[in-house]
N, CA and C atoms as an extended XYZ file, in Angstrom:
507
Properties=species:S:1:pos:R:3:atomname:S:1:resname:S:1:resid:I:1 pbc="F F F"
N       -81.110     -140.613      109.270 N   MET     1
C       -80.705     -139.661      108.318 CA  MET     1
C       -79.457     -138.963      108.773 C   MET     1
N       -78.382     -138.840      107.906 N   ASP     2
C       -77.190     -138.216      108.284 CA  ASP     2
C       -77.318     -136.661      108.144 C   ASP     2
N       -76.834     -135.952      109.123 N   ASP     3
C       -76.854     -134.466      109.164 CA  ASP     3
C       -75.413     -134.084      109.177 C   ASP     3
N       -74.867     -133.459      108.106 N   ALA     4
C       -73.469     -133.065      108.027 CA  ALA     4
C       -73.042     -132.118      109.164 C   ALA     4
N       -74.037     -131.338      109.681 N   SER     5
C       -73.696     -130.355      110.693 CA  SER     5
C       -73.424     -131.118      112.056 C   SER     5
N       -73.738     -132.396      112.201 N   ASP     6
C       -73.563     -133.123      113.382 CA  ASP     6
C       -72.166     -133.820      113.394 C   ASP     6
N       -71.487     -133.718      112.295 N   THR     7
C       -70.111     -134.452      112.219 CA  THR     7
C       -69.077     -133.445      112.629 C   THR     7
N       -68.035     -134.019      113.208 N   ALA     8
C       -66.874     -133.173      113.516 CA  ALA     8
C       -66.108     -132.807      112.198 C   ALA     8
N       -65.445     -131.607      112.215 N   PRO     9
C       -64.766     -131.272      110.936 CA  PRO     9
C       -63.609     -132.334      110.684 C   PRO     9
N       -63.391     -132.554      109.496 N   ALA    10
C       -62.180     -133.475      109.059 CA  ALA    10
C       -60.864     -132.892      109.517 C   ALA    10
N       -60.062     -133.548      110.154 N   PRO    11
C       -58.789     -133.006      110.446 CA  PRO    11
C       -57.931     -132.733      109.229 C   PRO    11
N       -56.957     -131.869      109.400 N   LEU    12
C       -55.998     -131.530      108.297 CA  LEU    12
C       -55.241     -132.783      107.998 C   LEU    12
N       -54.933     -133.015      106.729 N   PRO    13
C       -54.122     -134.178      106.411 CA  PRO    13
C       -52.714     -133.970      106.893 C   PRO    13
N       -52.063     -135.054      107.203 N   GLU    14
C       -50.610     -135.139      107.674 CA  GLU    14
C       -49.931     -136.233      106.854 C   GLU    14
N       -48.908     -135.942      106.255 N   GLY    15
C       -48.171     -137.020      105.495 CA  GLY    15
C       -48.460     -136.966      104.037 C   GLY    15
N       -48.151     -138.067      103.376 N   ALA    16
C       -48.239     -138.160      101.940 CA  ALA    16
C       -49.721     -138.335      101.551 C   ALA    16
N       -50.006     -137.737      100.371 N   PHE    17
C       -51.261     -137.962       99.653 CA  PHE    17
C       -51.044     -138.260       98.178 C   PHE    17
N       -51.976     -138.946       97.602 N   SER    18
C       -51.767     -139.343       96.077 CA  SER    18
C       -53.200     -139.344       95.416 C   SER    18
N       -53.147     -138.669       94.294 N   GLY    19
C       -54.389     -138.656       93.491 CA  GLY    19
C       -55.115     -137.392       93.591 C   GLY    19
N       -55.829     -137.130       92.441 N   ARG    20
C       -56.527     -135.771       92.330 CA  ARG    20
C       -57.649     -135.563       93.410 C   ARG    20
N       -58.379     -136.662       93.743 N   GLU    21
C       -59.423     -136.542       94.701 CA  GLU    21
C       -58.805     -136.280       96.112 C   GLU    21
N       -57.722     -136.981       96.428 N   ALA    22
C       -57.039     -136.701       97.725 CA  ALA    22
C       -56.571     -135.312       97.792 C   ALA    22
N       -55.905     -134.758       96.710 N   PHE    23
C       -55.450     -133.438       96.682 CA  PHE    23
C       -56.567     -132.414       96.860 C   PHE    23
N       -57.738     -132.568       96.056 N   GLN    24
C       -58.827     -131.656       96.239 CA  GLN    24
C       -59.489     -131.700       97.587 C   GLN    24
N       -59.532     -132.905       98.143 N   ASP    25
C       -60.155     -133.068       99.497 CA  ASP    25
C       -59.232     -132.236      100.482 C   ASP    25
N       -57.917     -132.418      100.337 N   ALA    26
C       -57.037     -131.700      101.215 CA  ALA    26
C       -57.148     -130.178      101.107 C   ALA    26
N       -57.362     -129.633       99.852 N   VAL    27
C       -57.581     -128.217       99.747 CA  VAL    27
C       -58.844     -127.780      100.405 C   VAL    27
N       -59.844     -128.545      100.141 N   ARG    28
C       -61.172     -128.267      100.794 CA  ARG    28
C       -61.053     -128.237      102.420 C   ARG    28
N       -60.401     -129.215      102.918 N   ARG    29
C       -60.199     -129.320      104.357 CA  ARG    29
C       -59.360     -128.143      104.858 C   ARG    29
N       -58.312     -127.787      104.058 N   ALA    30
C       -57.373     -126.707      104.518 CA  ALA    30
C       -58.188     -125.375      104.562 C   ALA    30
N       -59.046     -125.083      103.546 N   LEU    31
C       -59.719     -123.798      103.519 CA  LEU    31
C       -60.899     -123.802      104.569 C   LEU    31
N       -61.491     -124.889      104.864 N   ALA    32
C       -62.398     -125.038      105.980 CA  ALA    32
C       -61.683     -124.812      107.285 C   ALA    32
N       -60.557     -125.361      107.464 N   ALA    33
C       -59.795     -125.122      108.686 CA  ALA    33
C       -59.393     -123.716      108.823 C   ALA    33
N       -59.021     -123.015      107.744 N   ALA    34
C       -58.661     -121.614      107.767 CA  ALA    34
C       -59.743     -120.759      108.311 C   ALA    34
N       -61.002     -121.060      107.845 N   ALA    35
C       -62.111     -120.344      108.368 CA  ALA    35
C       -62.404     -120.639      109.821 C   ALA    35
N       -62.369     -121.868      110.120 N   ARG    36
C       -62.674     -122.425      111.564 CA  ARG    36
C       -61.663     -121.880      112.526 C   ARG    36
N       -60.386     -121.866      112.152 N   GLU    37
C       -59.343     -121.541      113.081 CA  GLU    37
C       -58.879     -120.097      112.946 C   GLU    37
N       -59.343     -119.449      112.048 N   GLY    38
C       -59.001     -118.010      111.864 CA  GLY    38
C       -57.596     -117.730      111.428 C   GLY    38
N       -57.001     -118.549      110.531 N   TRP    39
C       -55.658     -118.371      110.124 CA  TRP    39
C       -55.518     -116.987      109.549 C   TRP    39
N       -54.482     -116.201      109.932 N   ARG    40
C       -54.371     -114.889      109.496 CA  ARG    40
C       -53.788     -114.698      108.150 C   ARG    40
N       -53.071     -115.706      107.628 N   GLU    41
C       -52.425     -115.604      106.352 CA  GLU    41
C       -52.414     -116.918      105.597 C   GLU    41
N       -52.681     -116.757      104.344 N   LEU    42
C       -52.716     -117.897      103.364 CA  LEU    42
C       -51.938     -117.492      102.209 C   LEU    42
N       -51.145     -118.496      101.664 N   ILE    43
C       -50.553     -118.405      100.330 CA  ILE    43
C       -50.952     -119.539       99.536 C   ILE    43
N       -51.577     -119.307       98.401 N   LEU    44
C       -52.107     -120.391       97.486 CA  LEU    44
C       -51.271     -120.270       96.168 C   LEU    44
N       -50.580     -121.262       95.878 N   SER    45
C       -49.644     -121.252       94.645 CA  SER    45
C       -49.874     -122.430       93.748 C   SER    45
N       -49.878     -122.232       92.509 N   ASP    46
C       -50.084     -123.205       91.454 CA  ASP    46
C       -49.769     -122.646       90.156 C   ASP    46
N       -49.336     -123.414       89.128 N   ALA    47
C       -49.108     -122.860       87.836 CA  ALA    47
C       -50.400     -122.261       87.223 C   ALA    47
N       -51.483     -122.967       87.366 N   SER    48
C       -52.735     -122.573       86.759 CA  SER    48
C       -54.045     -122.617       87.620 C   SER    48
N       -53.962     -123.413       88.654 N   PHE    49
C       -55.116     -123.650       89.634 CA  PHE    49
C       -56.165     -124.414       88.789 C   PHE    49
N       -55.981     -124.978       87.706 N   GLU    50
C       -56.971     -125.567       86.913 CA  GLU    50
C       -57.759     -126.669       87.633 C   GLU    50
N       -56.994     -127.552       88.358 N   ASP    51
C       -57.608     -128.655       89.057 CA  ASP    51
C       -57.820     -128.556       90.582 C   ASP    51
N       -57.681     -127.316       90.975 N   TRP    52
C       -58.106     -126.931       92.368 CA  TRP    52
C       -59.658     -126.838       92.401 C   TRP    52
N       -60.244     -127.071       93.581 N   PRO    53
C       -61.730     -127.025       93.665 CA  PRO    53
C       -62.223     -125.628       93.987 C   PRO    53
N       -61.608     -124.619       93.324 N   LEU    54
C       -61.886     -123.218       93.660 CA  LEU    54
C       -63.156     -122.705       93.319 C   LEU    54
N       -63.928     -123.382       92.329 N   GLY    55
C       -65.269     -122.942       91.913 CA  GLY    55
C       -66.324     -123.609       92.589 C   GLY    55
N       -66.067     -124.395       93.536 N   GLU    56
C       -67.062     -125.103       94.281 CA  GLU    56
C       -67.752     -124.215       95.414 C   GLU    56
N       -69.003     -124.366       95.540 N   ARG    57
C       -69.761     -123.574       96.556 CA  ARG    57
C       -69.101     -123.713       97.944 C   ARG    57
N       -68.732     -124.940       98.314 N   ALA    58
C       -68.179     -125.171       99.701 CA  ALA    58
C       -66.879     -124.513       99.810 C   ALA    58
N       -66.085     -124.406       98.848 N   THR    59
C       -64.744     -123.784       98.922 CA  THR    59
C       -64.950     -122.376       99.051 C   THR    59
N       -65.846     -121.756       98.250 N   ILE    60
C       -66.119     -120.284       98.444 CA  ILE    60
C       -66.712     -119.975       99.788 C   ILE    60
N       -67.570     -120.839      100.274 N   ALA    61
C       -68.174     -120.598      101.636 CA  ALA    61
C       -67.061     -120.579      102.662 C   ALA    61
N       -66.100     -121.451      102.547 N   SER    62
C       -64.940     -121.461      103.474 CA  SER    62
C       -64.147     -120.191      103.249 C   SER    62
N       -63.799     -119.817      102.083 N   LEU    63
C       -63.094     -118.506      101.884 CA  LEU    63
C       -63.831     -117.389      102.431 C   LEU    63
N       -65.179     -117.277      102.189 N   GLN    64
C       -65.958     -116.187      102.696 CA  GLN    64
C       -65.967     -116.130      104.178 C   GLN    64
N       -65.988     -117.403      104.793 N   ALA    65
C       -66.014     -117.369      106.327 CA  ALA    65
C       -64.640     -116.996      106.857 C   ALA    65
N       -63.579     -117.244      106.033 N   TRP    66
C       -62.217     -116.905      106.397 CA  TRP    66
C       -61.964     -115.423      106.320 C   TRP    66
N       -62.557     -114.848      105.330 N   SER    67
C       -62.235     -113.366      105.033 CA  SER    67
C       -62.761     -112.563      106.203 C   SER    67
N       -61.794     -111.703      106.712 N   ALA    68
C       -62.142     -110.848      107.777 CA  ALA    68
C       -60.924     -109.796      107.834 C   ALA    68
N       -61.199     -108.775      108.617 N   SER    69
C       -60.182     -107.721      108.801 CA  SER    69
C       -58.967     -108.396      109.487 C   SER    69
N       -57.844     -107.897      108.954 N   GLY    70
C       -56.583     -108.443      109.478 CA  GLY    70
C       -56.121     -109.675      108.811 C   GLY    70
N       -56.808     -110.198      107.827 N   ARG    71
C       -56.402     -111.363      107.136 CA  ARG    71
C       -55.735     -111.024      105.848 C   ARG    71
N       -54.923     -111.963      105.296 N   ARG    72
C       -54.211     -111.725      104.150 CA  ARG    72
C       -54.101     -112.945      103.364 C   ARG    72
N       -54.310     -112.905      102.051 N   CYS    73
C       -54.245     -114.028      101.179 CA  CYS    73
C       -53.322     -113.622       99.952 C   CYS    73
N       -52.307     -114.403       99.640 N   ILE    74
C       -51.478     -114.139       98.533 CA  ILE    74
C       -51.714     -115.319       97.549 C   ILE    74
N       -52.053     -115.014       96.323 N   LEU    75
C       -52.264     -115.961       95.208 CA  LEU    75
C       -51.066     -115.889       94.285 C   LEU    75
N       -50.502     -116.994       93.882 N   LEU    76
C       -49.355     -117.012       92.946 CA  LEU    76
C       -49.599     -118.044       91.934 C   LEU    76
N       -49.618     -117.536       90.651 N   ALA    77
C       -49.714     -118.547       89.582 CA  ALA    77
C       -48.720     -118.129       88.479 C   ALA    77
N       -48.528     -119.071       87.488 N   ARG    78
C       -47.792     -118.807       86.306 CA  ARG    78
C       -48.587     -117.824       85.502 C   ARG    78
N       -49.821     -118.196       85.248 N   ARG    79
C       -50.808     -117.462       84.487 CA  ARG    79
C       -52.174     -117.683       85.180 C   ARG    79
N       -53.052     -116.642       84.972 N   TRP    80
C       -54.388     -116.705       85.614 CA  TRP    80
C       -55.590     -117.039       84.626 C   TRP    80
N       -55.310     -117.141       83.313 N   ASP    81
C       -56.382     -117.184       82.350 CA  ASP    81
C       -57.205     -118.457       82.643 C   ASP    81
N       -56.669     -119.674       82.785 N   ALA    82
C       -57.317     -120.746       83.026 CA  ALA    82
C       -58.153     -120.783       84.334 C   ALA    82
N       -57.657     -120.291       85.352 N   ALA    83
C       -58.419     -120.144       86.626 CA  ALA    83
C       -59.619     -119.220       86.481 C   ALA    83
N       -59.357     -118.116       85.726 N   ILE    84
C       -60.483     -117.191       85.512 CA  ILE    84
C       -61.604     -117.852       84.724 C   ILE    84
N       -61.285     -118.553       83.672 N   ARG    85
C       -62.249     -119.326       82.945 CA  ARG    85
C       -62.971     -120.391       83.689 C   ARG    85
N       -62.369     -121.066       84.479 N   ARG    86
C       -62.883     -122.308       85.112 CA  ARG    86
C       -63.502     -122.055       86.451 C   ARG    86
N       -63.117     -121.019       87.226 N   HIS    87
C       -63.562     -120.787       88.512 CA  HIS    87
C       -64.309     -119.457       88.785 C   HIS    87
N       -65.497     -119.268       88.190 N   ALA    88
C       -66.227     -118.042       88.239 CA  ALA    88
C       -66.566     -117.546       89.672 C   ALA    88
N       -66.926     -118.562       90.536 N   ARG    89
C       -67.200     -118.122       91.883 CA  ARG    89
C       -65.935     -117.587       92.570 C   ARG    89
N       -64.790     -118.212       92.404 N   PHE    90
C       -63.625     -117.803       92.888 CA  PHE    90
C       -63.261     -116.402       92.392 C   PHE    90
N       -63.470     -116.180       91.165 N   VAL    91
C       -63.146     -114.802       90.628 CA  VAL    91
C       -63.989     -113.728       91.268 C   VAL    91
N       -65.263     -113.992       91.546 N   GLU    92
C       -66.103     -113.054       92.267 CA  GLU    92
C       -65.676     -112.876       93.576 C   GLU    92
N       -65.319     -113.965       94.334 N   TRP    93
C       -64.820     -113.851       95.735 CA  TRP    93
C       -63.531     -112.995       95.728 C   TRP    93
N       -62.614     -113.145       94.767 N   ARG    94
C       -61.406     -112.351       94.747 CA  ARG    94
C       -61.717     -110.952       94.501 C   ARG    94
N       -62.718     -110.573       93.672 N   ARG    95
C       -63.150     -109.170       93.466 CA  ARG    95
C       -63.737     -108.565       94.786 C   ARG    95
N       -64.551     -109.377       95.413 N   THR    96
C       -65.163     -108.814       96.696 CA  THR    96
C       -64.183     -108.604       97.805 C   THR    96
N       -63.073     -109.436       97.898 N   TRP    97
C       -62.230     -109.277       98.908 CA  TRP    97
C       -60.777     -108.819       98.442 C   TRP    97
N       -60.766     -107.994       97.417 N   SER    98
C       -59.538     -107.500       96.694 CA  SER    98
C       -58.646     -106.779       97.823 C   SER    98
N       -59.226     -106.227       98.837 N   HIS    99
C       -58.450     -105.492       99.802 CA  HIS    99
C       -57.597     -106.455      100.706 C   HIS    99
N       -57.845     -107.755      100.747 N   ILE   100
C       -57.079     -108.681      101.513 CA  ILE   100
C       -56.482     -109.674      100.609 C   ILE   100
N       -56.663     -109.685       99.316 N   VAL   101
C       -56.141     -110.708       98.401 CA  VAL   101
C       -55.165     -110.053       97.458 C   VAL   101
N       -53.891     -110.480       97.408 N   GLU   102
C       -52.915     -110.033       96.505 CA  GLU   102
C       -52.631     -111.100       95.503 C   GLU   102
N       -52.870     -110.875       94.230 N   ALA   103
C       -52.690     -111.862       93.153 CA  ALA   103
C       -51.427     -111.529       92.363 C   ALA   103
N       -50.592     -112.533       92.132 N   ARG   104
C       -49.302     -112.315       91.471 CA  ARG   104
C       -49.116     -113.428       90.394 C   ARG   104
N       -48.252     -113.146       89.440 N   ALA   105
C       -47.985     -114.113       88.351 CA  ALA   105
C       -46.463     -114.145       88.071 C   ALA   105
N       -46.059     -115.345       87.618 N   CYS   106
C       -44.642     -115.527       87.110 CA  CYS   106
C       -44.855     -116.179       85.757 C   CYS   106
N       -45.193     -115.371       84.719 N   PRO   107
C       -45.496     -115.977       83.350 CA  PRO   107
C       -44.243     -116.740       82.761 C   PRO   107
N       -43.102     -116.363       83.091 N   ALA   108
C       -41.898     -117.089       82.606 CA  ALA   108
C       -41.504     -118.337       83.224 C   ALA   108
N       -42.240     -118.601       84.397 N   ALA   109
C       -41.863     -119.864       85.199 CA  ALA   109
C       -42.203     -121.077       84.403 C   ALA   109
N       -41.383     -122.137       84.654 N   ASP   110
C       -41.608     -123.451       84.272 CA  ASP   110
C       -42.790     -123.953       85.022 C   ASP   110
N       -43.976     -124.391       84.368 N   PRO   111
C       -45.099     -124.841       85.183 CA  PRO   111
C       -44.864     -126.031       86.095 C   PRO   111
N       -43.846     -126.725       85.848 N   LEU   112
C       -43.555     -127.842       86.731 CA  LEU   112
C       -42.620     -127.432       87.927 C   LEU   112
N       -42.011     -126.247       87.880 N   GLU   113
C       -41.155     -125.765       88.933 CA  GLU   113
C       -41.911     -124.913       89.940 C   GLU   113
N       -42.896     -124.128       89.433 N   LEU   114
C       -43.630     -123.269       90.410 CA  LEU   114
C       -44.398     -124.153       91.433 C   LEU   114
N       -44.235     -123.898       92.715 N   PRO   115
C       -44.794     -124.834       93.665 CA  PRO   115
C       -46.363     -124.752       93.562 C   PRO   115
N       -46.919     -125.964       93.708 N   SER   116
C       -48.312     -126.246       93.731 CA  SER   116
C       -48.566     -126.487       95.300 C   SER   116
N       -49.003     -125.479       96.011 N   ALA   117
C       -48.972     -125.518       97.444 CA  ALA   117
C       -49.945     -124.537       98.120 C   ALA   117
N       -50.136     -124.951       99.349 N   ILE   118
C       -50.874     -123.990      100.312 CA  ILE   118
C       -49.897     -123.833      101.470 C   ILE   118
N       -49.620     -122.547      101.861 N   TRP   119
C       -48.825     -122.282      103.009 CA  TRP   119
C       -49.578     -121.488      104.054 C   TRP   119
N       -49.491     -121.936      105.306 N   THR   120
C       -50.092     -121.121      106.407 CA  THR   120
C       -49.030     -121.072      107.475 C   THR   120
N       -49.121     -120.303      108.466 N   PRO   121
C       -48.107     -120.271      109.520 CA  PRO   121
C       -48.132     -121.559      110.294 C   PRO   121
N       -49.146     -122.385      110.286 N   THR   122
C       -49.209     -123.525      111.107 CA  THR   122
C       -49.308     -124.857      110.378 C   THR   122
N       -49.516     -124.855      109.055 N   TRP   123
C       -49.676     -126.115      108.256 CA  TRP   123
C       -49.381     -125.777      106.839 C   TRP   123
N       -48.964     -126.763      106.085 N   VAL   124
C       -48.720     -126.630      104.698 CA  VAL   124
C       -49.089     -127.892      103.874 C   VAL   124
N       -49.291     -127.716      102.612 N   LEU   125
C       -49.561     -128.750      101.726 CA  LEU   125
C       -48.770     -128.503      100.378 C   LEU   125
N       -48.088     -129.409       99.851 N   GLN   126
C       -47.426     -129.217       98.575 CA  GLN   126
C       -47.461     -130.539       97.737 C   GLN   126
N       -47.828     -130.259       96.488 N   ARG   127
C       -47.752     -131.283       95.449 CA  ARG   127
C       -46.388     -131.287       94.848 C   ARG   127
N       -45.686     -132.401       94.946 N   HIS   128
C       -44.377     -132.592       94.255 CA  HIS   128
C       -44.479     -133.177       92.782 C   HIS   128
N       -45.595     -133.789       92.678 N   ASP   129
C       -45.939     -134.376       91.300 CA  ASP   129
C       -47.289     -133.959       90.901 C   ASP   129
N       -47.357     -132.896       90.178 N   VAL   130
C       -48.739     -132.276       89.848 CA  VAL   130
C       -49.594     -133.198       88.901 C   VAL   130
N       -48.882     -133.826       87.997 N   GLU   131
C       -49.556     -134.653       87.048 CA  GLU   131
C       -50.322     -135.787       87.767 C   GLU   131
N       -49.708     -136.368       88.806 N   ARG   132
C       -50.369     -137.487       89.509 CA  ARG   132
C       -50.943     -137.012       90.825 C   ARG   132
N       -50.863     -135.743       91.126 N   SER   133
C       -51.357     -135.174       92.314 CA  SER   133
C       -50.780     -135.827       93.586 C   SER   133
N       -49.500     -135.950       93.615 N   ARG   134
C       -48.821     -136.564       94.719 CA  ARG   134
C       -48.080     -135.488       95.489 C   ARG   134
N       -48.149     -135.658       96.795 N   GLY   135
C       -47.509     -134.691       97.585 CA  GLY   135
C       -47.477     -134.979       99.008 C   GLY   135
N       -47.262     -133.995       99.811 N   VAL   136
C       -47.207     -134.149      101.248 CA  VAL   136
C       -47.794     -132.937      101.933 C   VAL   136
N       -48.337     -133.203      103.134 N   ALA   137
C       -48.930     -132.072      103.919 CA  ALA   137
C       -48.468     -132.312      105.436 C   ALA   137
N       -48.443     -131.230      106.119 N   GLY   138
C       -48.012     -131.361      107.503 CA  GLY   138
C       -47.786     -130.084      108.238 C   GLY   138
N       -47.584     -130.139      109.523 N   SER   139
C       -47.359     -129.008      110.271 CA  SER   139
C       -45.975     -128.891      110.909 C   SER   139
N       -45.053     -129.686      110.368 N   GLU   140
C       -43.667     -129.624      110.882 CA  GLU   140
C       -43.100     -128.246      110.577 C   GLU   140
N       -42.407     -127.684      111.587 N   PRO   141
C       -41.861     -126.310      111.403 CA  PRO   141
C       -40.768     -126.348      110.190 C   PRO   141
N       -39.989     -127.334      110.022 N   GLN   142
C       -39.035     -127.332      108.907 CA  GLN   142
C       -39.724     -127.401      107.577 C   GLN   142
N       -40.762     -128.169      107.435 N   ARG   143
C       -41.532     -128.179      106.217 CA  ARG   143
C       -42.107     -126.876      105.842 C   ARG   143
N       -42.657     -126.184      106.882 N   ARG   144
C       -43.255     -124.835      106.698 CA  ARG   144
C       -42.250     -123.815      106.229 C   ARG   144
N       -41.102     -123.847      106.961 N   LEU   145
C       -40.032     -122.971      106.677 CA  LEU   145
C       -39.542     -123.031      105.275 C   LEU   145
N       -39.238     -124.318      104.833 N   LEU   146
C       -38.689     -124.564      103.423 CA  LEU   146
C       -39.643     -124.184      102.394 C   LEU   146
N       -40.979     -124.374      102.539 N   LEU   147
C       -41.950     -124.029      101.603 CA  LEU   147
C       -42.025     -122.469      101.589 C   LEU   147
N       -42.041     -121.879      102.698 N   ARG   148
C       -42.121     -120.377      102.733 CA  ARG   148
C       -40.944     -119.734      102.029 C   ARG   148
N       -39.761     -120.264      102.316 N   GLU   149
C       -38.579     -119.770      101.552 CA  GLU   149
C       -38.766     -119.907      100.064 C   GLU   149
N       -39.155     -121.046       99.639 N   SER   150
C       -39.353     -121.252       98.170 CA  SER   150
C       -40.366     -120.317       97.584 C   SER   150
N       -41.453     -120.169       98.288 N   LEU   151
C       -42.526     -119.211       97.862 CA  LEU   151
C       -42.062     -117.784       97.840 C   LEU   151
N       -41.280     -117.367       98.825 N   ASN   152
C       -40.734     -116.055       98.828 CA  ASN   152
C       -39.800     -115.747       97.598 C   ASN   152
N       -39.059     -116.793       97.235 N   GLU   153
C       -38.226     -116.571       96.053 CA  GLU   153
C       -39.083     -116.379       94.825 C   GLU   153
N       -40.079     -117.196       94.641 N   TRP   154
C       -41.065     -117.033       93.499 CA  TRP   154
C       -41.727     -115.677       93.595 C   TRP   154
N       -42.194     -115.298       94.782 N   LEU   155
C       -42.908     -114.110       94.864 CA  LEU   155
C       -42.024     -112.891       94.523 C   LEU   155
N       -40.695     -113.015       94.830 N   GLY   156
C       -39.763     -111.984       94.398 CA  GLY   156
C       -39.551     -111.870       92.958 C   GLY   156
N       -39.921     -112.842       92.166 N   ARG   157
C       -39.802     -112.861       90.709 CA  ARG   157
C       -41.145     -112.581       90.092 C   ARG   157
N       -42.151     -112.443       90.883 N   SER   158
C       -43.466     -112.313       90.306 CA  SER   158
C       -43.847     -110.830       90.139 C   SER   158
N       -45.003     -110.591       89.432 N   THR   159
C       -45.544     -109.209       89.300 CA  THR   159
C       -47.014     -109.286       89.577 C   THR   159
N       -47.567     -108.145       89.898 N   PRO   160
C       -49.100     -108.168       90.213 CA  PRO   160
C       -49.771     -108.596       88.988 C   PRO   160
N       -50.919     -109.347       89.218 N   SER   161
C       -51.623     -109.979       88.112 CA  SER   161
C       -53.077     -110.191       88.596 C   SER   161
N       -54.003     -110.695       87.629 N   PHE   162
C       -55.352     -111.037       87.981 CA  PHE   162
C       -56.018     -109.808       88.837 C   PHE   162
N       -56.140     -108.726       88.031 N   PRO   163
C       -56.737     -107.570       88.781 CA  PRO   163
C       -58.187     -107.879       89.185 C   PRO   163
N       -58.456     -107.293       90.305 N   ALA   164
C       -59.843     -107.529       90.823 CA  ALA   164
C       -60.945     -106.904       89.951 C   ALA   164
N       -60.573     -105.782       89.287 N   HIS   165
C       -61.530     -105.050       88.480 CA  HIS   165
C       -60.835     -104.772       87.160 C   HIS   165
N       -61.650     -104.903       86.077 N   THR   166
C       -61.052     -104.504       84.754 CA  THR   166
C       -61.416     -103.039       84.488 C   THR   166
N       -60.393     -102.290       84.156 N   LEU   167
C       -60.569     -100.843       83.877 CA  LEU   167
C       -61.031     -100.741       82.388 C   LEU   167
N       -62.028      -99.924       82.160 N   GLY   168
C       -62.548      -99.741       80.808 CA  GLY   168
C       -62.348      -98.256       80.438 C   GLY   168
N       -62.234      -97.997       79.234 N   LEU   169
C       -62.027      -96.550       78.785 CA  LEU   169
C       -63.346      -96.019       78.260 C   LEU   169
């Protein structure tokens, strides 16, 4: 009988990936590594996050394990309505950890131009072709720097969005 706890964690992807399953697996592995390795900062960016595995129990378990004092997560989307509808567990996690999660939006952005990416200080993943889920992942310093510069430009054009709590009157 296989016991998943006896297997070594899957390494982070390096190089090109293609297909929705490969992309989603890379996201899962990245968030598991964030928890395991204690990455201090994450930026998750996508036009809608519709096809990200953010509603899965394992993904939320990784985010929960990652969440700690001194951590910071920036979420950037064109709009949040689809993610809120599709990923209830993620919405709840975002509410619980609102003190370390900053959500922003660029509603005027072209959905094909806004990066679909994960940035960390040590590793990045970026889809260059969202429709076919093709992209590249790696830890090369130049790749990390270029993605961070691009994300900083988008963050500069963004506004706070996806509030953790809805205010009622």
